N, C-alpha and C positions, 0 to 999 in steps of 0.2 A: 287409479291411484297416482297422486302427484309425484313427480320425480324431481329430486333435488339436483340442481345443476352443479356440477363440479367446477370449481374455479381454482385455477393454478395461482399460487401465491409465492412462488419461488423468488428469492432475492437475486437481482441480476447486476446490481451496481457494485460488484466486488472491487473493481479497479479503483473507483472513486473512494470507497471506504478505505482501501489500502493506502491511498495517497494521504487521506486525512489522518489515518493512524500514524504514518511515518512522520508527517509534519508536526502533528500535535504532540506526539510522544517526545520527540526531540526538543520541541519548543518548551515543553513543561520542565524538562530535566536540565538541559544545558544552561539556560539563563538562570535557573534556580541555583545551580552549582556555582556559577560565576558570582552571582550576587552574594551568596552565602559565604563564599571564600573571601570576597572583598569586605564583608561585614566585620570580619575579625581583624582586618588590617587597616581600615580607614574609618574616620569618625564622621564623615559627611555622607548623608543619604543621597545628596545630589550627585556626587561622584559615582556612586553605585548605579543610580538611575541612568546617567549618561553612558556609562560603560555597558550597562545592560541593553540599552536601546541600540547602541552601536553593534553589539553582538547579535541582537535580534535581526537587525538589517542585514548584516553580513551572513548570518546563518540562513535567513530566508532566501537570499540570493543564491547561496551555494546549494542549498537543498532543492530550490526550484530548478536550477540548472542541471543538477543531478537527475531529477525526475524527467526533465526534458530529454536529456541524452539517453536515459534508459528507455524511454518510449520510442525515440528515434531508432535506437539499436534494435528494438523488437520489430519495428516496421521494416527496417533494412534486412533483418534476418529472414522475415517472412517472404519478402520479395526475392531474396536470393534462393531460398528453398523452393519457392514456386517455380522459378525459372529452371532450376535443376530438375524438378519433377516433370516439367513440360518437355525438357530435352530428353529425359529418359523414356517418356512415352513415345517419342518419335524414333529414338535410336534403338530401344530394346523393348518393343511393345509386348512381346510374349512374356518376358520376365515380369513386367509390370502387371499384366493380366493375372499372372500366377500369384502375385502379391495380393491383388484384390480378392481372388478366390480364397487365399489363405486366411485373410481377415474374416471372411464369412464362415469358413470352417471352424475358426476359433470361437464363433458364436454357436456352434453346434449344427450347422447346415452340412448336408452331404455335398459331394461334388456335383451330383445331378441337380440338387436343389439350388446350388449357388450358380450353376452355369448360366441360366437365363438372366439372372440379376447382373452377373459380371458382363454379359453381352450388352445389356441395356446401359450400364454405367459407362463402359468403354466405347460405346458408339458415339459419344460426344466428348471430344478431347478436353474442353474446358471443364465439363462436369466431372470427367475422369480425374483431372488434376485436383479439382476441389475436393473430391472424395479422398484422394491420397493425402492431401494436406491435412484434412480433418481427422481421418481415422488411422492413417499410418504414422504421421508425424505429430499428431495431436496439436496442430497449430490452427488458430482461428484468424480470420482476416482482421488486420489491425484497423482501428478507427483512425481516419485521417486527421482528426482534430485532437487525438489523444495526447500528443507531445505538449502543445501549449496549454491544454487544459490541465494536464498532470502537473506541469510547472507551477501554474497559478494556484492550484489546489494545495499543493505541498507548501508553497511559500506562504499563502494566506493562513493555513493551519499552523505553521510554525510561528507566525506573528501572533495569532490568537493565543496559542499556548504559551508563548514567551512572555506576554504581557501579564499573565496571571500571577506568577511568582514575583514579578517586579512591582506589581501594584502596591503592596504594603510600603515599599520604600518611597513611593510617590506621595503617600498619605501621612505616614508616621514620621516624627522628627528624628528619631535615633535609629541607627542600623541594628542595634541589639534588639529593640522592641519589634522592628520590622521583620527581623529574621524569624522570630517565633511565629508571628502572624503568617509569614510567607510559607513556613513549613506546613502549618495547618491548612492554609488555602490551597497549596499545591497538592497535598494528599486528597483533599476534598474534590478538587478538580479532576484528579486522576480517577477517583471512584466514579464520579458522574460521567466522565468520558468513557470509562470502561462499561458502565451500565448502558449508556446510549448505544455504544458499539455493539454490545451483546443483543440489544433489541433488534438491530438491523440484521444480525447474523443468526437470530433465533436461538440464542443461548440465554440461560437464566440471568437476568440483569444483575441480581445481587452477587452471584458468583463471578460474573464478568467484571463488575465494579471492584470487588475485593481482589481479584486476580490482577487487574491492571494497577490498582493502588499498591499492591505488594511489589510487583515487578518494577513499577516506576519508582516506588520508594527506595527499593534496593539500588536501582541505577542512580537515582539522585543522591543517595547517601554515599555511594562509591565516588561519584563525581565531586561531591562536597568534600570528602576526605582528601582526595587528591588535590583539590584546589587549596585546601587549608595547608597541606604539607608543602606544596609549592610556594604558597604565600608566606 
């Protein structure tokens, strides 16, 4: 009887998707609010486009730097915690072995069952520290290229998202007409973005699209209202 081979299909690029979500979500809402706020106070679409492009450039740089610093902080935190664990396995090995045994008892193993596993793990200090980092502190080894990649991903996503609500002001002659088009285009982009994100995270695409459009629409409406009040 033929046996169907089991193939794992778990999604593993969660950090990249998170960076895209951060950049795209802000890119769709902030430039939209700025352009919409200006549409009620200026008569020139060119002024709105120039201001919007300037905001997109500044926002992409700021968001990219924020992503870079966040990734660097994660890497530095992991290095500091690993050094501390290494020091503790040298200075207080009995307590650290007890912590390893405790972790296995939490999974239902008895002391007798856990003892040979604990001895095998703690026989190698590097493997011992790796185990403590993963299962006691729930920390994964950081990707060395994570910081620059995160910065570029967030910045590029912000630019891509920001150009969408700004596009009508580049095409249509009057800010009033462009605003209506921008609202529809931004909501459609939010829906498509949410649906694509849902496919990657194995959620119903329609539900994901509607949820993102609703949340993004509320955020954009709030930002638009504030911009109009200030303007």
